All heavy atoms as a GROMACS GRO file, in nm:
protein
  541
    1MET      N    1  -9.141  -8.739 -13.988
    1MET     CA    2  -9.273  -8.794 -14.009
    1MET      C    3  -9.314  -8.867 -13.880
    1MET      O    4  -9.246  -8.958 -13.834
    1MET     CB    5  -9.271  -8.891 -14.127
    1MET     CG    6  -9.395  -8.975 -14.131
    1MET     SD    7  -9.415  -9.097 -14.262
    1MET     CE    8  -9.258  -9.137 -14.324
    2ALA      N    9  -9.421  -8.826 -13.824
    2ALA     CA   10  -9.472  -8.892 -13.704
    2ALA      C   11  -9.556  -9.012 -13.745
    2ALA      O   12  -9.646  -9.002 -13.827
    2ALA     CB   13  -9.556  -8.795 -13.624
    3THR      N   14  -9.522  -9.127 -13.687
    3THR     CA   15  -9.593  -9.250 -13.718
    3THR      C   16  -9.629  -9.320 -13.588
    3THR      O   17  -9.539  -9.355 -13.511
    3THR     CB   18  -9.504  -9.343 -13.804
    3THR    OG1   19  -9.463  -9.272 -13.919
    3THR    CG2   20  -9.579  -9.468 -13.845
    4PRO      N   21  -9.757  -9.339 -13.563
    4PRO     CA   22  -9.793  -9.411 -13.441
    4PRO      C   23  -9.756  -9.559 -13.454
    4PRO      O   24  -9.780  -9.622 -13.556
    4PRO     CB   25  -9.945  -9.394 -13.431
    4PRO     CG   26  -9.988  -9.363 -13.570
    4PRO     CD   27  -9.873  -9.296 -13.639
    5LEU      N   28  -9.692  -9.611 -13.351
    5LEU     CA   29  -9.649  -9.751 -13.352
    5LEU      C   30  -9.708  -9.823 -13.232
    5LEU      O   31  -9.716  -9.768 -13.123
    5LEU     CB   32  -9.496  -9.760 -13.345
    5LEU     CG   33  -9.418  -9.699 -13.460
    5LEU    CD1   34  -9.270  -9.702 -13.430
    5LEU    CD2   35  -9.448  -9.770 -13.589
    6ASN      N   36  -9.743  -9.946 -13.253
    6ASN     CA   37  -9.792 -10.030 -13.145
    6ASN      C   38  -9.685 -10.136 -13.121
    6ASN      O   39  -9.682 -10.241 -13.185
    6ASN     CB   40  -9.926 -10.095 -13.184
    6ASN     CG   41  -9.986 -10.173 -13.070
    6ASN    OD1   42  -9.941 -10.161 -12.957
    6ASN    ND2   43 -10.084 -10.254 -13.100
    7ILE      N   44  -9.593 -10.106 -13.026
    7ILE     CA   45  -9.479 -10.192 -13.000
    7ILE      C   46  -9.491 -10.248 -12.859
    7ILE      O   47  -9.529 -10.177 -12.765
    7ILE     CB   48  -9.346 -10.115 -13.015
    7ILE    CG1   49  -9.335 -10.059 -13.156
    7ILE    CG2   50  -9.227 -10.204 -12.983
    7ILE    CD1   51  -9.215  -9.970 -13.177
    8ASN      N   52  -9.458 -10.374 -12.843
    8ASN     CA   53  -9.461 -10.441 -12.714
    8ASN      C   54  -9.377 -10.362 -12.614
    8ASN      O   55  -9.258 -10.338 -12.635
    8ASN     CB   56  -9.408 -10.584 -12.731
    8ASN     CG   57  -9.412 -10.662 -12.604
    8ASN    OD1   58  -9.360 -10.619 -12.502
    8ASN    ND2   59  -9.474 -10.778 -12.612
    9GLU      N   60  -9.438 -10.324 -12.503
    9GLU     CA   61  -9.372 -10.241 -12.402
    9GLU      C   62  -9.251 -10.311 -12.341
    9GLU      O   63  -9.148 -10.249 -12.314
    9GLU     CB   64  -9.471 -10.202 -12.293
    9GLU     CG   65  -9.417 -10.102 -12.194
    9GLU     CD   66  -9.389  -9.965 -12.254
    9GLU    OE1   67  -9.457  -9.927 -12.352
    9GLU    OE2   68  -9.297  -9.899 -12.205
   10ALA      N   69  -9.261 -10.443 -12.320
   10ALA     CA   70  -9.148 -10.517 -12.262
   10ALA      C   71  -9.028 -10.515 -12.356
   10ALA      O   72  -8.914 -10.501 -12.312
   10ALA     CB   73  -9.191 -10.661 -12.233
   11LEU      N   74  -9.053 -10.526 -12.488
   11LEU     CA   75  -8.943 -10.519 -12.585
   11LEU      C   76  -8.878 -10.382 -12.583
   11LEU      O   77  -8.755 -10.370 -12.589
   11LEU     CB   78  -8.994 -10.551 -12.726
   11LEU     CG   79  -9.032 -10.695 -12.754
   11LEU    CD1   80  -9.093 -10.706 -12.894
   11LEU    CD2   81  -8.911 -10.785 -12.742
   12LEU      N   82  -8.959 -10.278 -12.576
   12LEU     CA   83  -8.904 -10.143 -12.570
   12LEU      C   84  -8.818 -10.124 -12.447
   12LEU      O   85  -8.707 -10.069 -12.455
   12LEU     CB   86  -9.016 -10.039 -12.570
   12LEU     CG   87  -9.080 -10.007 -12.703
   12LEU    CD1   88  -9.196  -9.911 -12.684
   12LEU    CD2   89  -8.979  -9.949 -12.799
   13GLN      N   90  -8.866 -10.167 -12.333
   13GLN     CA   91  -8.790 -10.151 -12.209
   13GLN      C   92  -8.660 -10.229 -12.212
   13GLN      O   93  -8.555 -10.181 -12.167
   13GLN     CB   94  -8.876 -10.192 -12.089
   13GLN     CG   95  -8.995 -10.101 -12.065
   13GLN     CD   96  -8.956  -9.955 -12.054
   13GLN    OE1   97  -8.856  -9.920 -11.992
   13GLN    NE2   98  -9.036  -9.869 -12.117
   14GLU      N   99  -8.663 -10.350 -12.267
   14GLU     CA  100  -8.541 -10.430 -12.277
   14GLU      C  101  -8.441 -10.364 -12.371
   14GLU      O  102  -8.321 -10.357 -12.341
   14GLU     CB  103  -8.575 -10.571 -12.326
   14GLU     CG  104  -8.456 -10.664 -12.327
   14GLU     CD  105  -8.491 -10.806 -12.366
   14GLU    OE1  106  -8.610 -10.835 -12.391
   14GLU    OE2  107  -8.397 -10.888 -12.372
   15ALA      N  108  -8.490 -10.312 -12.484
   15ALA     CA  109  -8.401 -10.245 -12.579
   15ALA      C  110  -8.342 -10.118 -12.518
   15ALA      O  111  -8.224 -10.089 -12.535
   15ALA     CB  112  -8.477 -10.212 -12.707
   16LEU      N  113  -8.423 -10.042 -12.446
   16LEU     CA  114  -8.373  -9.921 -12.381
   16LEU      C  115  -8.268  -9.955 -12.276
   16LEU      O  116  -8.172  -9.882 -12.257
   16LEU     CB  117  -8.489  -9.844 -12.317
   16LEU     CG  118  -8.577  -9.765 -12.415
   16LEU    CD1  119  -8.702  -9.717 -12.344
   16LEU    CD2  120  -8.501  -9.649 -12.476
   17ALA      N  121  -8.286 -10.067 -12.206
   17ALA     CA  122  -8.189 -10.109 -12.106
   17ALA      C  123  -8.056 -10.153 -12.168
   17ALA      O  124  -7.950 -10.138 -12.108
   17ALA     CB  125  -8.247 -10.222 -12.021
   18LEU      N  126  -8.062 -10.206 -12.290
   18LEU     CA  127  -7.940 -10.254 -12.356
   18LEU      C  128  -7.859 -10.142 -12.419
   18LEU      O  129  -7.740 -10.159 -12.446
   18LEU     CB  130  -7.978 -10.356 -12.465
   18LEU     CG  131  -8.027 -10.490 -12.414
   18LEU    CD1  132  -8.079 -10.574 -12.530
   18LEU    CD2  133  -7.917 -10.563 -12.338
   19ASP      N  134  -7.922 -10.030 -12.446
   19ASP     CA  135  -7.854  -9.922 -12.516
   19ASP      C  136  -7.869  -9.793 -12.437
   19ASP      O  137  -7.951  -9.783 -12.347
   19ASP     CB  138  -7.913  -9.906 -12.657
   19ASP     CG  139  -7.816  -9.841 -12.753
   19ASP    OD1  140  -7.710  -9.795 -12.710
   19ASP    OD2  141  -7.848  -9.837 -12.873
   20ASP      N  142  -7.791  -9.694 -12.472
   20ASP     CA  143  -7.795  -9.566 -12.403
   20ASP      C  144  -7.882  -9.465 -12.476
   20ASP      O  145  -7.855  -9.345 -12.471
   20ASP     CB  146  -7.653  -9.510 -12.386
   20ASP     CG  147  -7.568  -9.597 -12.296
   20ASP    OD1  148  -7.625  -9.662 -12.207
   20ASP    OD2  149  -7.445  -9.600 -12.316
   21GLN      N  150  -7.983  -9.511 -12.546
   21GLN     CA  151  -8.071  -9.420 -12.617
   21GLN      C  152  -8.152  -9.340 -12.516
   21GLN      O  153  -8.194  -9.390 -12.413
   21GLN     CB  154  -8.166  -9.497 -12.710
   21GLN     CG  155  -8.097  -9.580 -12.814
   21GLN     CD  156  -8.018  -9.497 -12.914
   21GLN    OE1  157  -8.051  -9.382 -12.942
   21GLN    NE2  158  -7.912  -9.554 -12.968
   22LEU      N  159  -8.172  -9.212 -12.547
   22LEU     CA  160  -8.244  -9.125 -12.456
   22LEU      C  161  -8.394  -9.129 -12.476
   22LEU      O  162  -8.470  -9.097 -12.386
   22LEU     CB  163  -8.194  -8.981 -12.472
   22LEU     CG  164  -8.045  -8.960 -12.443
   22LEU    CD1  165  -8.006  -8.816 -12.471
   22LEU    CD2  166  -8.015  -8.996 -12.299
   23SER      N  167  -8.438  -9.167 -12.595
   23SER     CA  168  -8.581  -9.166 -12.622
   23SER      C  169  -8.618  -9.288 -12.705
   23SER      O  170  -8.533  -9.352 -12.768
   23SER     CB  171  -8.621  -9.039 -12.696
   23SER     OG  172  -8.570  -9.042 -12.828
   24ILE      N  173  -8.746  -9.316 -12.708
   24ILE     CA  174  -8.795  -9.427 -12.790
   24ILE      C  175  -8.776  -9.396 -12.937
   24ILE      O  176  -8.744  -9.483 -13.016
   24ILE     CB  177  -8.942  -9.456 -12.755
   24ILE    CG1  178  -8.950  -9.512 -12.613
   24ILE    CG2  179  -9.004  -9.554 -12.854
   24ILE    CD1  180  -9.089  -9.533 -12.561
   25ASP      N  181  -8.792  -9.268 -12.974
   25ASP     CA  182  -8.772  -9.228 -13.113
   25ASP      C  183  -8.631  -9.261 -13.161
   25ASP      O  184  -8.612  -9.318 -13.269
   25ASP     CB  185  -8.798  -9.078 -13.132
   25ASP     CG  186  -8.945  -9.042 -13.117
   25ASP    OD1  187  -9.030  -9.132 -13.127
   25ASP    OD2  188  -8.974  -8.923 -13.095
   26SER      N  189  -8.530  -9.226 -13.080
   26SER     CA  190  -8.392  -9.254 -13.121
   26SER      C  191  -8.364  -9.404 -13.120
   26SER      O  192  -8.288  -9.454 -13.202
   26SER     CB  193  -8.293  -9.179 -13.032
   26SER     OG  194  -8.305  -9.220 -12.899
   27LEU      N  195  -8.428  -9.476 -13.029
   27LEU     CA  196  -8.413  -9.621 -13.024
   27LEU      C  197  -8.468  -9.686 -13.150
   27LEU      O  198  -8.403  -9.770 -13.212
   27LEU     CB  199  -8.484  -9.677 -12.901
   27LEU     CG  200  -8.485  -9.829 -12.887
   27LEU    CD1  201  -8.345  -9.878 -12.854
   27LEU    CD2  202  -8.584  -9.871 -12.781
   28VAL      N  203  -8.588  -9.644 -13.191
   28VAL     CA  204  -8.650  -9.700 -13.311
   28VAL      C  205  -8.567  -9.663 -13.434
   28VAL      O  206  -8.545  -9.746 -13.523
   28VAL     CB  207  -8.796  -9.651 -13.325
   28VAL    CG1  208  -8.853  -9.689 -13.460
   28VAL    CG2  209  -8.881  -9.708 -13.212
   29GLU      N  210  -8.516  -9.540 -13.440
   29GLU     CA  211  -8.433  -9.500 -13.554
   29GLU      C  212  -8.306  -9.584 -13.561
   29GLU      O  213  -8.267  -9.631 -13.669
   29GLU     CB  214  -8.397  -9.352 -13.542
   29GLU     CG  215  -8.321  -9.301 -13.663
   29GLU     CD  216  -8.295  -9.153 -13.655
   29GLU    OE1  217  -8.377  -9.080 -13.597
   29GLU    OE2  218  -8.192  -9.110 -13.710
   30THR      N  219  -8.241  -9.607 -13.448
   30THR     CA  220  -8.120  -9.690 -13.444
   30THR      C  221  -8.152  -9.832 -13.488
   30THR      O  222  -8.077  -9.893 -13.565
   30THR     CB  223  -8.060  -9.691 -13.303
   30THR    OG1  224  -8.025  -9.558 -13.268
   30THR    CG2  225  -7.937  -9.779 -13.295
   31ALA      N  226  -8.264  -9.885 -13.440
   31ALA     CA  227  -8.304 -10.021 -13.477
   31ALA      C  228  -8.329 -10.031 -13.628
   31ALA      O  229  -8.289 -10.129 -13.692
   31ALA     CB  230  -8.428 -10.062 -13.400
   32LEU      N  231  -8.393  -9.931 -13.685
   32LEU     CA  232  -8.418  -9.932 -13.830
   32LEU      C  233  -8.288  -9.925 -13.908
   32LEU      O  234  -8.271  -9.993 -14.009
   32LEU     CB  235  -8.511  -9.817 -13.869
   32LEU     CG  236  -8.657  -9.836 -13.833
   32LEU    CD1  237  -8.735  -9.707 -13.858
   32LEU    CD2  238  -8.717  -9.950 -13.913
   33ARG      N  239  -8.194  -9.840 -13.863
   33ARG     CA  240  -8.065  -9.831 -13.932
   33ARG      C  241  -7.991  -9.966 -13.929
   33ARG      O  242  -7.935 -10.010 -14.028
   33ARG     CB  243  -7.978  -9.723 -13.869
   33ARG     CG  244  -8.025  -9.583 -13.897
   33ARG     CD  245  -7.930  -9.481 -13.835
   33ARG     NE  246  -7.988  -9.350 -13.835
   33ARG     CZ  247  -7.990  -9.268 -13.940
   33ARG    NH1  248  -7.934  -9.307 -14.053
   33ARG    NH2  249  -8.044  -9.149 -13.931
   34GLU      N  250  -7.990 -10.030 -13.812
   34GLU     CA  251  -7.923 -10.159 -13.800
   34GLU      C  252  -7.992 -10.266 -13.885
   34GLU      O  253  -7.926 -10.350 -13.945
   34GLU     CB  254  -7.918 -10.202 -13.654
   34GLU     CG  255  -7.823 -10.118 -13.571
   34GLU     CD  256  -7.821 -10.156 -13.424
   34GLU    OE1  257  -7.887 -10.255 -13.386
   34GLU    OE2  258  -7.753 -10.086 -13.348
   35TYR      N  259  -8.123 -10.262 -13.891
   35TYR     CA  260  -8.199 -10.356 -13.973
   35TYR      C  261  -8.164 -10.339 -14.121
   35TYR      O  262  -8.137 -10.436 -14.192
   35TYR     CB  263  -8.349 -10.333 -13.951
   35TYR     CG  264  -8.437 -10.418 -14.039
   35TYR    CD1  265  -8.467 -10.549 -14.004
   35TYR    CD2  266  -8.492 -10.368 -14.157
   35TYR    CE1  267  -8.549 -10.628 -14.084
   35TYR    CE2  268  -8.572 -10.445 -14.238
   35TYR     CZ  269  -8.601 -10.574 -14.201
   35TYR     OH  270  -8.680 -10.651 -14.281
   36ILE      N  271  -8.159 -10.215 -14.166
   36ILE     CA  272  -8.126 -10.186 -14.306
   36ILE      C  273  -7.984 -10.232 -14.338
   36ILE      O  274  -7.959 -10.296 -14.441
   36ILE     CB  275  -8.145 -10.036 -14.336
   36ILE    CG1  276  -8.294 -10.002 -14.332
   36ILE    CG2  277  -8.082  -9.998 -14.469
   36ILE    CD1  278  -8.323  -9.853 -14.329
   37GLN      N  279  -7.888 -10.201 -14.249
   37GLN     CA  280  -7.750 -10.244 -14.271
   37GLN      C  281  -7.740 -10.396 -14.280
   37GLN      O  282  -7.669 -10.449 -14.367
   37GLN     CB  283  -7.660 -10.194 -14.158
   37GLN     CG  284  -7.634 -10.046 -14.160
   37GLN     CD  285  -7.556 -10.000 -14.039
   37GLN    OE1  286  -7.533 -10.076 -13.944
   37GLN    NE2  287  -7.514  -9.875 -14.042
   38ARG      N  288  -7.810 -10.464 -14.192
   38ARG     CA  289  -7.806 -10.611 -14.193
   38ARG      C  290  -7.863 -10.667 -14.321
   38ARG      O  291  -7.807 -10.760 -14.381
   38ARG     CB  292  -7.881 -10.667 -14.072
   38ARG     CG  293  -7.874 -10.817 -14.062
   38ARG     CD  294  -7.936 -10.865 -13.931
   38ARG     NE  295  -7.916 -11.006 -13.912
   38ARG     CZ  296  -7.991 -11.102 -13.969
   38ARG    NH1  297  -8.091 -11.069 -14.049
   38ARG    NH2  298  -7.966 -11.228 -13.947
   39ARG      N  299  -7.975 -10.613 -14.366
   39ARG     CA  300  -8.037 -10.662 -14.490
   39ARG      C  301  -7.947 -10.637 -14.610
   39ARG      O  302  -7.937 -10.721 -14.700
   39ARG     CB  303  -8.173 -10.596 -14.512
   39ARG     CG  304  -8.278 -10.637 -14.414
   39ARG     CD  305  -8.308 -10.784 -14.431
   39ARG     NE  306  -8.406 -10.825 -14.333
   39ARG     CZ  307  -8.468 -10.939 -14.336
   39ARG    NH1  308  -8.445 -11.025 -14.430
   39ARG    NH2  309  -8.555 -10.969 -14.244
   40LYS      N  310  -7.878 -10.523 -14.613
   40LYS     CA  311  -7.785 -10.494 -14.723
   40LYS      C  312  -7.668 -10.593 -14.722
   40LYS      O  313  -7.625 -10.640 -14.827
   40LYS     CB  314  -7.734 -10.351 -14.714
   40LYS     CG  315  -7.837 -10.248 -14.755
   40LYS     CD  316  -7.781 -10.108 -14.748
   40LYS     CE  317  -7.881 -10.005 -14.795
   40LYS     NZ  318  -7.827  -9.869 -14.786
   41ARG      N  319  -7.617 -10.625 -14.603
   41ARG     CA  320  -7.507 -10.723 -14.594
   41ARG      C  321  -7.553 -10.859 -14.641
   41ARG      O  322  -7.478 -10.931 -14.708
   41ARG     CB  323  -7.454 -10.731 -14.451
   41ARG     CG  324  -7.364 -10.617 -14.412
   41ARG     CD  325  -7.294 -10.647 -14.282
   41ARG     NE  326  -7.388 -10.668 -14.174
   41ARG     CZ  327  -7.414 -10.583 -14.078
   41ARG    NH1  328  -7.353 -10.468 -14.074
   41ARG    NH2  329  -7.502 -10.611 -13.983
   42LEU      N  330  -7.674 -10.898 -14.607
   42LEU     CA  331  -7.726 -11.028 -14.651
   42LEU      C  332  -7.738 -11.034 -14.804
   42LEU      O  333  -7.710 -11.137 -14.865
   42LEU     CB  334  -7.862 -11.056 -14.587
   42LEU     CG  335  -7.859 -11.087 -14.438
   42LEU    CD1  336  -8.001 -11.097 -14.382
   42LEU    CD2  337  -7.780 -11.213 -14.410
   43LYS      N  338  -7.774 -10.922 -14.866
   43LYS     CA  339  -7.783 -10.919 -15.012
   43LYS      C  340  -7.645 -10.935 -15.074
   43LYS      O  341  -7.630 -10.999 -15.177
   43LYS     CB  342  -7.849 -10.790 -15.058
   43LYS     CG  343  -7.998 -10.788 -15.033
   43LYS     CD  344  -8.062 -10.673 -15.108
   43LYS     CE  345  -8.210 -10.676 -15.091
   43LYS     NZ  346  -8.276 -10.774 -15.174
   44VAL      N  347  -7.543 -10.875 -15.013
   44VAL     CA  348  -7.407 -10.890 -15.064
   44VAL      C  349  -7.361 -11.034 -15.050
   44VAL      O  350  -7.297 -11.090 -15.140
   44VAL     CB  351  -7.310 -10.794 -14.990
   44VAL    CG1  352  -7.166 -10.826 -15.022
   44VAL    CG2  353  -7.342 -10.650 -15.026
   45LEU      N  354  -7.395 -11.097 -14.937
   45LEU     CA  355  -7.356 -11.237 -14.917
   45LEU      C  356  -7.416 -11.329 -15.022
   45LEU      O  357  -7.356 -11.429 -15.059
   45LEU     CB  358  -7.397 -11.284 -14.777
   45LEU     CG  359  -7.315 -11.229 -14.662
   45LEU    CD1  360  -7.375 -11.274 -14.529
   45LEU    CD2  361  -7.170 -11.269 -14.672
   46GLU      N  362  -7.533 -11.294 -15.072
   46GLU     CA  363  -7.597 -11.376 -15.176
   46GLU      C  364  -7.516 -11.376 -15.306
   46GLU      O  365  -7.528 -11.467 -15.386
   46GLU     CB  366  -7.737 -11.324 -15.205
   46GLU     CG  367  -7.836 -11.350 -15.093
   46GLU     CD  368  -7.971 -11.285 -15.118
   46GLU    OE1  369  -7.990 -11.224 -15.226
   46GLU    OE2  370  -8.058 -11.295 -15.030
   47LEU      N  371  -7.431 -11.275 -15.325
   47LEU     CA  372  -7.351 -11.265 -15.448
   47LEU      C  373  -7.229 -11.358 -15.447
   47LEU      O  374  -7.174 -11.387 -15.552
   47LEU     CB  375  -7.304 -11.121 -15.468
   47LEU     CG  376  -7.412 -11.018 -15.495
   47LEU    CD1  377  -7.352 -10.879 -15.502
   47LEU    CD2  378  -7.487 -11.051 -15.622
   48PHE      N  379  -7.188 -11.403 -15.328
   48PHE     CA  380  -7.070 -11.489 -15.321
   48PHE      C  381  -7.092 -11.616 -15.403
   48PHE      O  382  -7.193 -11.683 -15.393
   48PHE     CB  383  -7.036 -11.526 -15.177
   48PHE     CG  384  -6.962 -11.418 -15.105
   48PHE    CD1  385  -7.028 -11.334 -15.019
   48PHE    CD2  386  -6.827 -11.399 -15.126
   48PHE    CE1  387  -6.961 -11.233 -14.952
   48PHE    CE2  388  -6.758 -11.299 -15.061
   48PHE     CZ  389  -6.825 -11.215 -14.974
   49GLY      N  390  -6.994 -11.645 -15.487
   49GLY     CA  391  -7.000 -11.764 -15.570
   49GLY      C  392  -7.075 -11.744 -15.700
   49GLY      O  393  -7.088 -11.836 -15.779
   50THR      N  394  -7.123 -11.622 -15.726
   50THR     CA  395  -7.200 -11.599 -15.849
   50THR      C  396  -7.120 -11.524 -15.954
   50THR      O  397  -7.167 -11.506 -16.065
   50THR     CB  398  -7.328 -11.519 -15.819
   50THR    OG1  399  -7.292 -11.391 -15.766
   50THR    CG2  400  -7.416 -11.593 -15.720
   51ILE      N  401  -6.999 -11.480 -15.920
   51ILE     CA  402  -6.918 -11.402 -16.013
   51ILE      C  403  -6.817 -11.493 -16.080
   51ILE      O  404  -6.744 -11.567 -16.015
   51ILE     CB  405  -6.847 -11.286 -15.940
   51ILE    CG1  406  -6.951 -11.194 -15.878
   51ILE    CG2  407  -6.756 -11.211 -16.034
   51ILE    CD1  408  -6.895 -11.088 -15.788
   52ASP      N  409  -6.812 -11.488 -16.213
   52ASP     CA  410  -6.716 -11.567 -16.288
   52ASP      C  411  -6.588 -11.486 -16.307
   52ASP      O  412  -6.592 -11.369 -16.343
   52ASP     CB  413  -6.772 -11.604 -16.426
   52ASP     CG  414  -6.892 -11.697 -16.415
   52ASP    OD1  415  -6.895 -11.778 -16.321
   52ASP    OD2  416  -6.981 -11.687 -16.500
   53TYR      N  417  -6.476 -11.548 -16.280
   53TYR     CA  418  -6.347 -11.483 -16.294
   53TYR      C  419  -6.275 -11.535 -16.417
   53TYR      O  420  -6.288 -11.652 -16.454
   53TYR     CB  421  -6.260 -11.508 -16.170
   53TYR     CG  422  -6.316 -11.442 -16.045
   53TYR    CD1  423  -6.393 -11.514 -15.955
   53TYR    CD2  424  -6.293 -11.309 -16.021
   53TYR    CE1  425  -6.445 -11.453 -15.842
   53TYR    CE2  426  -6.345 -11.247 -15.908
   53TYR     CZ  427  -6.420 -11.319 -15.819
   53TYR     OH  428  -6.471 -11.260 -15.708
   54ASP      N  429  -6.194 -11.447 -16.478
   54ASP     CA  430  -6.114 -11.483 -16.594
   54ASP      C  431  -5.990 -11.558 -16.545
   54ASP      O  432  -5.906 -11.502 -16.474
   54ASP     CB  433  -6.075 -11.358 -16.671
   54ASP     CG  434  -5.993 -11.387 -16.794
   54ASP    OD1  435  -5.981 -11.505 -16.831
   54ASP    OD2  436  -5.941 -11.291 -16.854
   55ALA      N  437  -5.980 -11.683 -16.580
   55ALA     CA  438  -5.868 -11.765 -16.534
   55ALA      C  439  -5.734 -11.714 -16.588
   55ALA      O  440  -5.629 -11.736 -16.527
   55ALA     CB  441  -5.889 -11.910 -16.575
   56GLY      N  442  -5.735 -11.644 -16.700
   56GLY     CA  443  -5.612 -11.595 -16.759
   56GLY      C  444  -5.568 -11.459 -16.707
   56GLY      O  445  -5.464 -11.407 -16.748
   57TYR      N  446  -5.642 -11.400 -16.621
   57TYR     CA  447  -5.609 -11.267 -16.569
   57TYR      C  448  -5.487 -11.276 -16.478
   57TYR      O  449  -5.481 -11.357 -16.387
   57TYR     CB  450  -5.728 -11.210 -16.492
   57TYR     CG  451  -5.702 -11.076 -16.429
   57TYR    CD1  452  -5.685 -10.963 -16.508
   57TYR    CD2  453  -5.693 -11.061 -16.292
   57TYR    CE1  454  -5.661 -10.839 -16.451
   57TYR    CE2  455  -5.669 -10.939 -16.233
   57TYR     CZ  456  -5.653 -10.828 -16.313
   57TYR     OH  457  -5.629 -10.706 -16.257
   58ASP      N  458  -5.388 -11.188 -16.503
   58ASP     CA  459  -5.264 -11.189 -16.426
   58ASP      C  460  -5.247 -11.052 -16.359
   58ASP      O  461  -5.197 -10.958 -16.420
   58ASP     CB  462  -5.145 -11.220 -16.516
   58ASP     CG  463  -5.015 -11.233 -16.440
   58ASP    OD1  464  -5.017 -11.233 -16.316
   58ASP    OD2  465  -4.910 -11.243 -16.507
   59TYR      N  466  -5.290 -11.041 -16.236
   59TYR     CA  467  -5.283 -10.912 -16.168
   59TYR      C  468  -5.139 -10.871 -16.140
   59TYR      O  469  -5.107 -10.752 -16.135
   59TYR     CB  470  -5.364 -10.916 -16.037
   59TYR     CG  471  -5.308 -11.004 -15.930
   59TYR    CD1  472  -5.222 -10.955 -15.835
   59TYR    CD2  473  -5.342 -11.140 -15.924
   59TYR    CE1  474  -5.170 -11.037 -15.736
   59TYR    CE2  475  -5.291 -11.222 -15.827
   59TYR     CZ  476  -5.205 -11.170 -15.733
   59TYR     OH  477  -5.154 -11.252 -15.635
   60LYS      N  478  -5.048 -10.967 -16.124
   60LYS     CA  479  -4.908 -10.934 -16.099
   60LYS      C  480  -4.846 -10.868 -16.222
   60LYS      O  481  -4.770 -10.773 -16.210
   60LYS     CB  482  -4.830 -11.059 -16.061
   60LYS     CG  483  -4.866 -11.113 -15.925
   60LYS     CD  484  -4.786 -11.235 -15.890
   60LYS     CE  485  -4.828 -11.289 -15.755
   60LYS     NZ  486  -4.753 -11.411 -15.718
   61HIS      N  487  -4.882 -10.915 -16.340
   61HIS     CA  488  -4.832 -10.855 -16.465
   61HIS      C  489  -4.883 -10.712 -16.477
   61HIS      O  490  -4.810 -10.622 -16.518
   61HIS     CB  491  -4.877 -10.939 -16.586
   61HIS     CG  492  -4.834 -10.881 -16.716
   61HIS    ND1  493  -4.703 -10.882 -16.757
   61HIS    CD2  494  -4.905 -10.818 -16.813
   61HIS    CE1  495  -4.694 -10.823 -16.876
   61HIS    NE2  496  -4.817 -10.783 -16.910
   62GLN      N  497  -5.005 -10.688 -16.440
   62GLN     CA  498  -5.062 -10.554 -16.450
   62GLN      C  499  -4.992 -10.459 -16.353
   62GLN      O  500  -4.970 -10.342 -16.385
   62GLN     CB  501  -5.211 -10.558 -16.419
   62GLN     CG  502  -5.283 -10.428 -16.444
   62GLN     CD  503  -5.432 -10.439 -16.423
   62GLN    OE1  504  -5.482 -10.539 -16.372
   62GLN    NE2  505  -5.504 -10.337 -16.462
   63ARG      N  506  -4.950 -10.504 -16.237
   63ARG     CA  507  -4.879 -10.420 -16.140
   63ARG      C  508  -4.744 -10.377 -16.194
   63ARG      O  509  -4.699 -10.267 -16.169
   63ARG     CB  510  -4.856 -10.497 -16.010
   63ARG     CG  511  -4.977 -10.509 -15.922
   63ARG     CD  512  -4.937 -10.576 -15.795
   63ARG     NE  513  -5.052 -10.613 -15.716
   63ARG     CZ  514  -5.047 -10.692 -15.612
   63ARG    NH1  515  -4.932 -10.745 -15.573
   63ARG    NH2  516  -5.157 -10.722 -15.546
   64GLN      N  517  -4.678 -10.465 -16.269
   64GLN     CA  518  -4.545 -10.435 -16.320
   64GLN      C  519  -4.548 -10.330 -16.432
   64GLN      O  520  -4.448 -10.268 -16.459
   64GLN     CB  521  -4.477 -10.562 -16.369
   64GLN     CG  522  -4.448 -10.660 -16.257
   64GLN     CD  523  -4.398 -10.794 -16.308
   64GLN    OE1  524  -4.394 -10.817 -16.428
   64GLN    NE2  525  -4.363 -10.883 -16.217
   65GLN      N  526  -4.661 -10.312 -16.495
   65GLN     CA  527  -4.670 -10.216 -16.606
   65GLN      C  528  -4.673 -10.072 -16.560
   65GLN      O  529  -4.642  -9.983 -16.636
   65GLN     CB  530  -4.797 -10.245 -16.689
   65GLN     CG  531  -4.789 -10.375 -16.765
   65GLN     CD  532  -4.918 -10.403 -16.841
   65GLN    OE1  533  -5.019 -10.339 -16.820
   65GLN    NE2  534  -4.910 -10.499 -16.931
   66THR      N  535  -4.706 -10.045 -16.435
   66THR     CA  536  -4.716  -9.906 -16.388
   66THR      C  537  -4.590  -9.854 -16.332
   66THR      O  538  -4.494  -9.913 -16.307
   66THR     CB  539  -4.828  -9.891 -16.284
   66THR    OG1  540  -4.799  -9.978 -16.175
   66THR    CG2  541  -4.962  -9.917 -16.343
   0.00000   0.00000   0.00000
């Protein structure tokens, strides 16, 4: 899908200098992938401390049964 973008030229040049991307298209695609990965990790971090654990659960006992 072709999408016209209005991106600051200085930002594009700096990003191209930092990475070995051959084109602006591949640079933007890489940036979007990294953005998505980061947002997904942040959502996982929000789950920390929200899960209740069973205090009586004995994982060592379960290992011995197999």
